[in-house]
C-alpha positions in Angstrom: 65.4 5.5 -13.6 63.2 2.6 -14.9 62.1 1.9 -11.3 61.2 5.6 -10.8 59.1 5.6 -14.0 57.4 2.4 -13.0 56.6 3.8 -9.6 55.2 7.0 -11.1 53.2 4.8 -13.5 51.7 2.9 -10.7 50.9 6.0 -8.7 49.2 7.5 -11.8 47.1 4.4 -12.3 46.1 4.4 -8.7 45.1 8.0 -8.8 43.2 7.5 -12.0 41.3 4.5 -10.5 40.5 6.6 -7.4 39.2 9.4 -9.5 37.0 7.0 -11.5 35.7 5.5 -8.3 34.7 8.8 -6.7 33.2 10.0 -10.0 31.1 6.8 -10.3 29.8 7.2 -6.8 29.1 10.9 -7.3 27.1 9.9 -10.5 25.2 7.3 -8.6 24.4 9.6 -5.8 23.4 12.3 -8.3 21.2 9.8 -10.1 19.4 8.8 -6.9 18.8 12.4 -5.9 17.6 13.3 -9.4 15.0 10.4 -9.2 13.9 11.6 -5.8 13.4 15.1 -7.1 11.9 14.1 -10.5 9.3 11.8 -8.9 8.8 14.1 -5.9 9.3 11.2 -3.5 8.4 12.3 0.1 11.0 12.1 2.9 9.0 9.3 4.5 9.0 7.3 1.3 12.7 7.8 0.7 13.6 6.9 4.2 11.6 3.7 3.9 13.2 2.7 0.6 16.7 3.3 1.9 16.0 1.4 5.1 15.0 -1.6 3.0 17.7 -1.3 0.3 15.4 -0.5 -2.6 17.2 0.4 -5.8 16.0 3.8 -6.9 17.0 3.0 -10.5 13.7 1.0 -10.6 12.0 4.2 -11.4 13.6 4.3 -14.8 10.8 2.0 -16.0 7.9 4.1 -14.5 4.6 3.9 -16.3 3.1 7.1 -14.7 4.9 10.3 -15.2 5.6 12.6 -12.2 4.6 15.8 -14.0 1.0 14.5 -14.4 0.5 12.9 -11.0 3.3 13.9 -8.7 2.1 12.3 -5.4 1.0 8.8 -6.6 4.3 7.0 -5.9 4.9 8.6 -2.5 1.3 7.9 -1.4 1.5 4.3 -2.5 4.9 3.7 -0.9 3.8 5.3 2.4 0.7 3.1 2.5 3.0 0.1 2.2 4.9 1.0 5.4 2.4 -0.2 8.0 1.4 -3.2 6.0 5.1 -4.3 5.7 5.5 -4.0 9.4 2.3 -5.9 10.1 3.1 -8.7 7.6 6.8 -8.8 8.1 7.8 -8.2 4.5 11.5 -8.9 3.6 13.6 -6.3 1.8 13.3 -8.4 -1.4 9.5 -8.5 -1.1 9.4 -4.7 -0.6 11.5 -4.2 -3.6 9.3 -6.5 -5.7 6.2 -4.6 -4.5 7.7 -1.2 -5.5 8.9 -2.6 -8.8 5.4 -3.9 -9.5 4.0 -0.5 -8.5 6.3 1.3 -10.8 5.5 -1.0 -13.7 1.7 -0.9 -13.1 -0.6 1.1 -15.4 -2.2 4.3 -14.1 -5.6 2.5 -13.8 -4.2 0.5 -10.9 -2.4 3.1 -8.8 -4.9 5.9 -9.4 -5.0 8.5 -12.1 -7.9 10.7 -13.2 -7.9 9.9 -16.9 -8.7 6.2 -17.4 -11.4 4.4 -15.4 -11.2 1.1 -17.1 -11.2 -1.8 -14.6 -11.7 0.5 -11.6 -14.7 0.8 -9.3 -16.0 4.3 -8.3 -16.4 4.4 -4.6 -17.4 7.1 -2.1 -16.5 7.9 1.5 -19.8 8.0 3.4 -20.8 10.5 6.1 -22.4 8.2 8.6 -20.8 7.3 12.0 -18.8 4.1 12.4 -18.3 2.3 15.7 -16.1 -0.8 16.4 -16.6 -2.5 19.7 -18.1 0.7 21.2 -15.2 2.9 19.9 -16.1 5.6 17.4 -13.8 5.7 14.4 -13.1 9.0 12.8 -12.4 7.8 9.3 -13.6 10.6 7.0 -10.1 11.9 6.2 -8.2 8.7 7.1 -5.8 7.0 4.8 -8.0 3.9 5.1 -11.6 5.1 5.4 -14.8 3.2 5.4 -16.0 3.2 1.8 -19.2 2.5 0.0 -19.6 0.8 -3.4 -23.0 0.0 -5.0 -24.7 1.1 -1.8 -22.8 -1.5 0.3 -20.4 -0.4 3.0 -16.9 -1.8 2.8 -14.5 -2.3 5.7 -10.7 -1.8 5.5 -9.0 -5.1 6.6 -6.0 -3.4 8.1 -3.9 -5.1 10.8 -5.3 -3.0 13.7 -9.0 -2.9 12.6 -9.0 -6.7 12.1 -7.4 -7.4 15.5 -9.9 -5.1 17.2 -12.5 -7.6 16.0 -10.8 -10.9 16.7 -9.4 -11.6 13.2 -5.8 -12.1 12.1 -4.4 -11.3 8.6 -1.5 -12.9 7.0 -0.1 -11.7 3.6 2.1 -13.6 1.3 3.1 -12.2 -2.1 3.2 -15.7 -3.4 0.0 -17.1 -1.8 -2.2 -14.1 -1.3 -4.2 -12.9 1.7 -5.3 -15.2 4.5 -7.9 -13.9 7.0 -8.7 -16.1 10.0 -11.0 -15.8 12.9 -8.8 -16.1 16.0 -8.4 -14.6 19.5 -6.6 -11.3 18.9 -6.6 -7.8 20.2 -5.4 -4.3 19.3 -6.0 -0.8 20.5 -7.6 1.8 18.2 -5.1 3.4 15.9 -5.4 6.7 14.1 -4.1 6.3 10.5 -2.4 9.1 8.5 -4.6 11.7 6.9 -5.6 11.6 3.2 -7.6 13.4 0.6 -11.0 11.7 0.5 -12.9 14.5 -1.2 -11.3 14.6 -4.7 -13.3 12.3 -6.9 -10.3 11.3 -9.1 -8.8 9.8 -6.0 -11.7 7.6 -5.0 -11.3 4.5 -7.1 -10.8 0.9 -6.0 -9.9 -2.2 -8.0 -10.9 -5.9 -7.8 -7.6 -7.5 -6.5 -6.0 -10.2 -8.6 -4.3 -12.0 -5.7 -6.0 -15.0 -4.0 -8.0 -14.4 -0.8 -8.8 -17.0 1.8 -11.2 -16.7 4.7 -10.8 -19.4 7.4 -8.9 -21.5 4.9 -11.5 -21.2 2.1 -10.7 -19.5 -1.1 -13.1 -16.7 -2.2 -14.3 -16.8 -5.8 -14.0 -13.1 -6.0 -14.7 -12.8 -9.7 -18.3 -14.1 -9.4 -19.4 -12.0 -6.4 -22.2 -9.4 -6.6 -20.2 -7.4 -4.1 -16.5 -8.4 -4.6 -13.7 -7.9 -2.2 -11.9 -4.6 -3.3 -8.5 -3.1 -3.0 -8.2 0.6 -2.1 -4.9 2.2 -1.5 -3.2 -1.2 -1.3 -5.5 -2.4 1.5 -8.1 -5.2 1.1 -11.7 -4.1 1.7 -14.5 -6.5 2.6 -18.1 -5.9 1.9 -20.3 -5.8 5.0 -22.7 -8.5 3.8 -24.3 -11.1 6.0 -22.5 -14.2 4.7 -19.0 -12.8 4.8 -19.1 -10.8 8.0 -21.5 -12.8 10.2 -21.1 -16.4 9.1 -17.3 -16.4 8.4 -15.8 -13.8 10.8 -18.3 -13.9 13.6 -19.1 -10.2 13.6 -22.5 -8.6 14.3 -23.3 -5.3 12.7 -26.2 -2.9 12.8 -26.9 -0.1 10.4 -29.0 3.0 11.3 -29.3 6.1 9.1 -28.7 8.3 12.1 -26.4 6.3 14.2 -24.4 4.8 11.4 -22.8 1.3 11.5 -21.8 -0.6 14.6 -19.6 -3.7 14.4 -18.9 -6.0 17.3 -17.8 -9.5 18.0 -20.6 -12.0 18.5 
């Protein structure tokens, strides 16, 4: 009789543990789905986060509320995808990036209400040609931009390699840009809204930037390096582009800008 009671007691404990286990997993699954719904994360962003084991509970510390700006997080996470592939980010680095994104104030990831620390930019209308290839950038995720009447070039993996430059990104050390023998075919980036003024703000990056091994004193530049949609943008000034990277460029009000290797 005692053995029977003991056996029933063990079975009851086992069933209770199993119920608690399944309830816990159901709660975790529900919590993740609730976060995806609440912050309106796109399928592309969700797939990327799951692929790299990003904990969705990070969003509990979010600084920007989804009801105000529902697409900010998805847009920023999606813009990270190609950069992570180009620079070989680890899962830990990707989680750290997204955690930093979530804990960043709206002035950094883009909101229409506080312009402090941001630079108003425009997407120009003139043509843009790289090595004889016309780039249709006007509704691109990474367009050519203009700040203080100076054109800025997106230092993406493909654009740089089209012009014989390599980029190496380290979250600990910053961005390294080096003139080397490299090549890439033209790539059409995802589309983006480049007409809404609230969406067209860049920031001066806080990470270190090195060109051919030399650190840029970005805080004291008349035309500083900018960061727009998580991509570094270089000003098309003579010293930076011609002397350091070996590019030649011509600007014509009708024909636009042409950039080629020297």
